[in-house]
C-alpha positions in Angstrom: -3.1 -0.4 -13.0 -4.0 -2.7 -15.9 -1.9 -4.9 -18.1 -1.2 -4.1 -21.8 0.1 -6.6 -24.4 1.7 -6.3 -27.8 -1.1 -8.7 -29.1 -3.3 -11.5 -27.8 -2.3 -14.4 -30.0 -0.4 -16.2 -27.2 -3.2 -15.5 -24.7 -5.8 -17.0 -27.0 -3.6 -20.0 -27.7 -3.2 -20.6 -24.0 -7.0 -20.7 -23.7 -7.2 -23.3 -26.4 -4.4 -25.5 -25.1 -4.7 -25.1 -21.3 -8.4 -24.4 -20.7 -9.8 -26.5 -23.5 -11.7 -23.5 -24.8 -12.5 -23.4 -28.5 -12.2 -20.5 -30.9 -16.0 -20.6 -31.2 -16.4 -20.1 -27.5 -14.1 -17.1 -27.4 -15.9 -15.6 -30.4 -19.3 -16.0 -28.7 -18.0 -14.0 -25.7 -16.5 -11.4 -27.9 -19.7 -10.9 -29.8 -21.7 -10.8 -26.6 -19.5 -8.0 -25.4 -20.2 -6.1 -28.6 -23.9 -6.7 -28.2 -23.8 -5.3 -24.6 -22.1 -2.1 -26.0 -24.8 -1.8 -28.7 -27.7 -2.2 -26.3 -26.3 0.5 -24.0 -26.6 3.1 -26.6 -29.5 2.0 -28.9 -33.1 1.2 -28.3 -34.6 -2.0 -29.7 -35.5 -1.7 -33.4 -32.8 0.8 -34.0 -30.7 0.4 -37.1 -27.3 -1.3 -36.6 -24.7 -1.4 -39.5 -22.0 -4.0 -39.1 -19.1 -3.8 -41.5 -17.3 -7.2 -41.3 -14.0 -8.1 -42.8 -12.9 -11.5 -44.2 -11.1 -12.8 -41.2 -11.8 -13.5 -37.5 -12.4 -9.8 -36.7 -15.1 -9.9 -39.3 -16.4 -13.2 -37.8 -16.9 -11.3 -34.5 -19.0 -8.9 -36.4 -21.0 -11.6 -38.2 -21.7 -13.3 -34.8 -22.9 -9.9 -33.4 -25.3 -9.7 -36.3 -26.8 -13.0 -35.3 -27.1 -12.0 -31.7 -28.8 -8.7 -32.6 -31.1 -10.1 -35.3 -34.8 -10.0 -34.4 -34.3 -7.2 -31.8 -32.6 -4.7 -34.0 -32.8 -3.7 -37.7 -29.4 -5.2 -38.7 -27.4 -4.4 -41.9 -24.5 -6.7 -42.4 -22.0 -5.6 -45.0 -19.2 -7.9 -46.2 -17.1 -6.0 -48.6 -14.4 -8.7 -48.9 -16.7 -11.7 -48.3 -16.0 -14.3 -45.6 -12.7 -16.1 -46.0 -11.5 -17.4 -42.6 -13.0 -20.7 -41.4 -14.7 -19.0 -38.5 -16.1 -16.2 -40.7 -17.6 -18.8 -43.1 -19.1 -20.7 -40.1 -20.6 -17.6 -38.6 -22.0 -16.5 -41.9 -23.6 -19.8 -42.5 -25.3 -19.6 -39.0 -26.6 -16.1 -39.8 -28.1 -17.2 -43.1 -30.0 -20.0 -41.3 -31.8 -17.2 -39.5 -32.7 -15.6 -42.8 -30.4 -12.7 -42.5 -28.5 -11.9 -45.7 -25.7 -9.4 -46.1 -26.3 -6.1 -48.0 -24.5 -5.3 -51.2 -23.6 -1.7 -50.4 -23.3 0.6 -47.4 -26.6 2.2 -46.3 -26.8 5.9 -46.1 -27.4 6.0 -42.3 -27.5 3.9 -39.2 -28.1 4.6 -35.5 -25.1 2.4 -34.6 -22.1 1.6 -36.8 -19.9 -1.3 -35.9 -16.4 -1.6 -37.5 -15.3 -5.2 -37.6 -13.2 -5.0 -40.8 -9.7 -5.7 -39.4 -8.4 -6.3 -35.9 -5.0 -5.7 -34.3 -3.4 -8.1 -36.8 -3.4 -5.5 -39.7 0.0 -6.2 -41.3 -0.4 -4.1 -44.4 -1.9 -0.8 -45.5 -5.6 -0.6 -46.3 -6.2 -1.0 -50.0 -8.2 1.6 -51.9 -11.4 -0.2 -51.2 -10.7 -0.3 -47.5 -9.8 3.4 -47.5 -13.0 4.3 -49.2 -15.1 2.2 -46.7 -13.4 3.6 -43.7 -13.7 7.1 -45.1 -17.4 6.6 -45.7 -18.0 5.2 -42.2 -16.2 8.2 -40.6 -18.5 10.6 -42.5 -21.6 8.8 -41.4 -23.7 10.0 -38.4 -24.4 7.5 -35.6 -22.7 6.0 -32.6 -19.5 4.3 -33.8 -18.1 1.1 -32.2 -14.8 -0.5 -33.2 -14.3 -4.3 -32.7 -11.0 -5.0 -31.0 -9.1 -2.0 -32.5 -10.2 0.6 -35.1 -9.6 -0.6 -38.6 -6.6 0.9 -40.2 -4.6 1.1 -36.9 -1.5 -1.0 -37.1 0.1 -3.0 -34.2 2.2 0.1 -33.2 -0.9 2.3 -33.2 -0.4 4.2 -36.5 -3.1 4.9 -39.1 -2.3 2.8 -42.2 -3.0 5.2 -44.0 -6.3 6.2 -42.3 -8.3 4.7 -39.5 -11.9 4.3 -38.3 -12.8 6.9 -35.7 -14.8 5.3 -32.9 -16.7 6.6 -30.0 -16.0 3.3 -28.2 -13.5 0.5 -28.8 -14.5 -2.9 -27.5 -11.2 -4.8 -27.3 -11.1 -8.6 -26.9 -9.5 -10.3 -23.9 -6.9 -7.7 -23.0 -5.6 -4.2 -23.8 -3.3 -3.9 -26.8 -0.3 -1.6 -27.2 -1.7 -0.3 -30.5 -4.6 1.3 -28.7 -2.2 3.7 -26.8 -0.1 5.5 -29.4 -0.6 9.2 -29.7 -2.1 8.7 -33.1 -4.6 6.1 -31.9 -6.0 8.3 -29.1 -8.2 10.3 -31.6 -9.6 7.0 -33.1 -10.3 4.7 -30.1 -12.8 6.8 -28.1 -13.5 5.1 -24.8 -11.9 1.6 -24.4 -13.6 -1.4 -22.8 -12.2 -5.0 -22.5 -14.4 -8.0 -23.0 -13.7 -11.3 -21.2 -13.3 -14.3 -23.5 -14.7 -17.2 -21.5 -12.4 -16.7 -18.5 -11.8 -13.6 -16.3 -8.9 -11.3 -17.3 -7.0 -12.4 -14.2 -6.9 -15.9 -15.7 -6.6 -14.9 -19.4 -3.7 -12.5 -18.9 -0.1 -13.4 -17.9 3.2 -11.6 -17.6 3.8 -8.3 -19.4 6.1 -5.3 -19.2 3.6 -2.7 -20.2 1.0 -1.2 -17.8 -1.8 1.2 -18.0 -2.0 3.8 -15.3 -5.4 4.8 -13.7 -6.7 7.4 -11.3 -6.7 4.7 -8.6 -2.9 4.5 -8.8 -2.5 8.1 -7.7 -0.9 8.5 -4.2 -0.9 12.2 -3.2 1.6 13.5 -0.6 -1.0 13.8 2.2 0.2 15.0 5.6 -0.8 12.9 8.5 1.3 14.3 11.4 -0.5 17.3 13.0 2.8 18.5 14.6 4.8 18.4 11.4 6.9 21.3 10.1 8.2 22.4 6.7 11.5 20.7 7.1 9.8 17.3 6.9 8.6 17.9 3.4 11.8 18.6 1.5 13.6 21.5 0.0 13.4 21.7 -3.8 15.9 23.9 -5.7 14.8 25.0 -9.1 17.5 26.3 -11.5 16.3 29.5 -13.1 17.9 30.2 -16.5 17.3 32.6 -19.4 13.5 32.4 -19.1 12.9 32.6 -15.4 9.2 32.4 -15.8 9.4 28.7 -16.5 11.3 28.2 -13.2 8.7 30.2 -11.3 5.9 28.0 -12.7 7.8 24.9 -11.8 8.6 26.1 -8.3 5.0 27.3 -7.7 3.6 24.0 -8.8 6.1 22.2 -6.5 5.1 24.3 -3.5 1.4 23.8 -4.1 2.0 20.0 -4.3 3.5 19.9 -0.8 7.2 20.7 -0.9 8.1 22.3 2.4 10.5 24.9 0.8 11.3 25.9 -2.8 14.3 28.0 -3.7 15.0 29.4 -7.2 18.7 29.2 -8.0 20.1 32.1 -10.2 23.1 34.3 -10.4 20.8 37.2 -11.2 17.9 38.7 -9.3 14.6 37.2 -10.5 11.9 39.7 -11.4 8.3 39.1 -10.3 9.3 36.3 -8.0 6.3 35.2 -5.8 6.9 35.9 -2.1 6.5 32.2 -1.3 9.5 31.2 -3.4 13.0 31.7 -2.0 16.0 32.8 -4.1 19.7 31.9 -3.9 22.9 32.0 -6.0 24.0 28.5 -4.9 22.5 25.2 -3.8 21.7 25.2 -0.1 23.1 22.3 2.0 19.6 21.1 3.0 18.5 20.7 -0.7 16.7 17.4 -1.1 16.0 17.6 -4.9 16.9 19.7 -7.9 14.8 20.7 -11.0 16.6 22.1 -14.0 16.2 22.6 -17.7 12.9 24.5 -18.1 13.8 27.9 -19.6 17.5 27.2 -18.9 19.1 28.4 -22.1 22.1 26.9 -23.8 24.7 29.3 -22.3 24.1 28.1 -18.7 27.4 27.1 -17.0 26.7 23.8 -15.1 30.1 23.2 -13.5 29.3 23.9 -9.9 25.8 22.6 -10.1 26.8 19.5 -12.0 29.6 18.5 -9.5 27.3 19.1 -6.5 24.5 17.0 -7.9 26.8 14.2 -9.0 28.8 14.2 -5.7 25.8 13.9 -3.5 23.6 12.0 -6.0 20.8 14.4 -5.4 17.4 13.4 -6.8 17.1 15.5 -10.0 14.4 16.4 -12.5 15.7 17.2 -16.0 13.6 18.9 -18.7 13.6 20.9 -21.9 17.0 22.6 -22.7 19.0 20.0 -20.8 18.2 17.7 -23.8 20.4 19.8 -26.0 23.6 20.1 -23.9 26.4 17.5 -23.9 26.9 17.5 -20.1 23.5 15.8 -19.7 25.3 12.5 -20.6 27.5 12.7 -17.5 24.5 13.4 -15.2 22.5 10.5 -16.6 25.4 8.1 -16.3 26.5 9.0 -12.8 23.3 9.9 -11.0 20.9 7.1 -9.9 17.9 9.3 -8.9 17.1 11.1 -12.1 13.9 11.8 -14.1 14.0 13.3 -17.5 10.8 14.6 -19.2 11.2 15.5 -22.9 8.5 16.1 -25.4 9.1 14.3 -28.7 11.1 17.1 -30.3 13.3 17.3 -27.2 13.6 13.5 -27.1 14.8 13.6 -30.7 17.5 16.1 -29.7 18.3 14.0 -26.6 18.9 10.8 -28.5 21.2 12.7 -30.9 23.0 14.4 -28.0 23.6 11.1 -26.3 24.8 9.5 -29.6 22.0 6.9 -29.4 20.5 7.7 -32.8 19.7 10.6 -35.2 15.9 10.1 -35.5 13.1 12.5 -36.5 10.1 13.4 -34.4 7.9 11.6 -36.9 9.9 8.4 -36.5 9.7 8.6 -32.7 5.9 9.1 -32.9 5.5 6.1 -35.1 7.1 3.9 -32.4 7.1 5.7 -29.0 7.2 2.4 -27.1 10.2 1.2 -29.0 12.3 4.4 -28.7 11.5 4.7 -25.0 12.8 1.1 -24.5 15.9 1.9 -26.5 16.7 4.9 -24.3 16.0 2.9 -21.2 18.5 0.2 -22.3 21.2 2.8 -22.6 20.4 4.6 -19.3 18.6 2.0 -17.1 19.0 4.1 -13.9 17.1 7.1 -15.4 13.4 7.4 -15.5 12.2 8.6 -18.9 8.9 10.4 -19.1 8.1 10.9 -22.8 5.3 13.5 -23.0 2.4 13.1 -25.4 -1.3 12.5 -25.7 -0.6 9.1 -24.0 2.4 9.8 -21.8 5.0 7.0 -21.6 7.1 6.4 -18.5 10.0 3.9 -19.0 12.4 2.3 -16.5 14.5 -0.9 -16.6 12.5 -2.4 -19.5 9.1 -1.7 -18.0 6.7 0.9 -19.5 3.8 2.7 -17.9 1.2 4.5 -20.0 -0.8 7.5 -18.7 -3.8 7.9 -21.0 -5.6 10.5 -18.9 -4.3 13.7 -20.4 -6.6 16.0 -22.3 -6.5 18.8 -24.9 -6.3 21.3 -21.9 -2.6 20.4 -21.6 -1.8 21.7 -25.1 -0.8 25.0 -23.6 2.5 26.7 -22.9 3.7 26.1 -19.4 2.0 22.8 -18.7 5.3 21.0 -19.0 6.8 23.4 -16.4 4.0 22.5 -14.1 4.6 18.8 -14.7 8.3 19.3 -13.8 7.3 21.0 -10.6 4.9 18.2 -9.6 7.5 15.5 -10.2 10.3 17.4 -8.5 8.1 18.2 -5.6 7.6 14.5 -4.9 11.3 13.8 -5.4 12.0 16.4 -2.7 9.5 14.8 -0.4 11.2 11.4 -0.7 9.3 9.6 -3.4 11.4 7.2 -5.5 12.1 8.6 -9.0 9.7 6.1 -10.6 6.9 6.9 -8.2 7.5 10.6 -8.5 7.2 10.4 -12.3 4.0 8.3 -12.1 2.3 10.3 -9.5 3.3 13.7 -11.0 2.1 12.6 -14.4 -1.2 11.5 -13.0 -1.6 14.7 -10.9 -1.2 16.9 -14.0 -3.7 14.8 -16.0 -6.2 15.0 -13.1 -5.8 18.7 -12.8 -6.6 19.0 -16.5 -9.7 16.8 -16.2 -10.9 18.7 -13.1 -10.6 22.1 -14.9 -14.1 23.5 -15.3 -13.5 26.2 -18.0 -13.5 25.8 -21.8 -10.8 23.4 -22.9 -9.0 26.2 -24.8 -8.9 28.6 -21.9 -6.7 27.0 -19.2 -3.3 28.5 -18.4 -0.4 27.0 -16.5 -1.5 29.1 -13.5 -5.0 27.5 -13.7 -3.4 24.0 -13.6 -1.4 25.0 -10.5 -4.6 26.2 -8.8 -6.3 22.9 -9.5 -3.6 21.1 -7.5 -5.2 22.2 -4.3 -8.2 20.0 -5.0 -6.3 16.7 -5.7 -7.1 13.9 -3.2 -6.9 10.2 -3.4 
């Protein structure tokens, strides 16, 4: 698990004031990290285009030009000149080496380094900036962004377009803007460069964390004399579209739940033999999953009272976001996980009278809206689905960046519900169930060997069998 920050201004300031490091020293380390990225992908004498902006992000790029000069064929382009004190200083140093900037973009380069604007972009790119970024995006060559792709604002939104990198080399620490849904298609791989001190020293307290594969804790069974009763009994409420409940229950059973029962007042067609069926909640139920394929006409009275009375760990999804009684569940239950996608989250915020906000507005500030929900319902774990899934609880946000295009398929959300509910049934805390279920789904998608357009929900369920620590 890594730390994420809104920005690094205070972290840099701490280096100046507490560690007596200068801005110059930090910049040398930043440029050295960029150089390392270039040398990994380009042989000596390759052409390297560095497009540097007028501020300190541009100064990083100018410093990189100095470090590469003599070993690579460097083109330094300064479309806005050098305006910050550090940019002017670095440009003067470069000129002492005999390296002059070019007056226009070359037609091609083996490596293209975007050092136009960093994470401090406070206004939209002007027409000149838009034309430059558009031209760079159309060029062939390996593309590296310095700190954050130019055009991405602090919330991770293109303003109005953004550089599309193969690799983003970010300085000092990870920034929130790198992990919006919009930014995911622009950042490429992300690497952090130390700035004169290790990250453990440079970084301090934060309330945003990046999840990694190493954080995954699967429900491995250690007792050779165990029986199914030790691994929980999940009840999945089957509504109008029972196939969703079957997918959820099948994923839960594959992920280690001892017993899974589908709850319905009607007989469920095509029910797998391994899934049980009942018209009411069994007394030994250890968790409930409901919402997937539920339908708006579902009568929750008995189920609602049972869950609230016993405070049963509960996974809520999909159609639950649209029904008024969800408010009572969220207020009175302390072991609840709710997993909307952005459209469902928009409906949920309106249902709960938090706000009437569009999907587009949510996507522009996913972190902010997740925090706002969490402030209203601090006992509930929110998992907001997306390219970079967000999990929010009591003011802390966890980001899962491991999802792939494979998950853009009907039924993948039902599988996720099953994974999380399975862990709830087996005794995981709601937060740990959400984190590990989300990681499990992403890892199933990454492990899938077929074409990325071909995976079905059933394929993801099959991949669960191969998950290990």
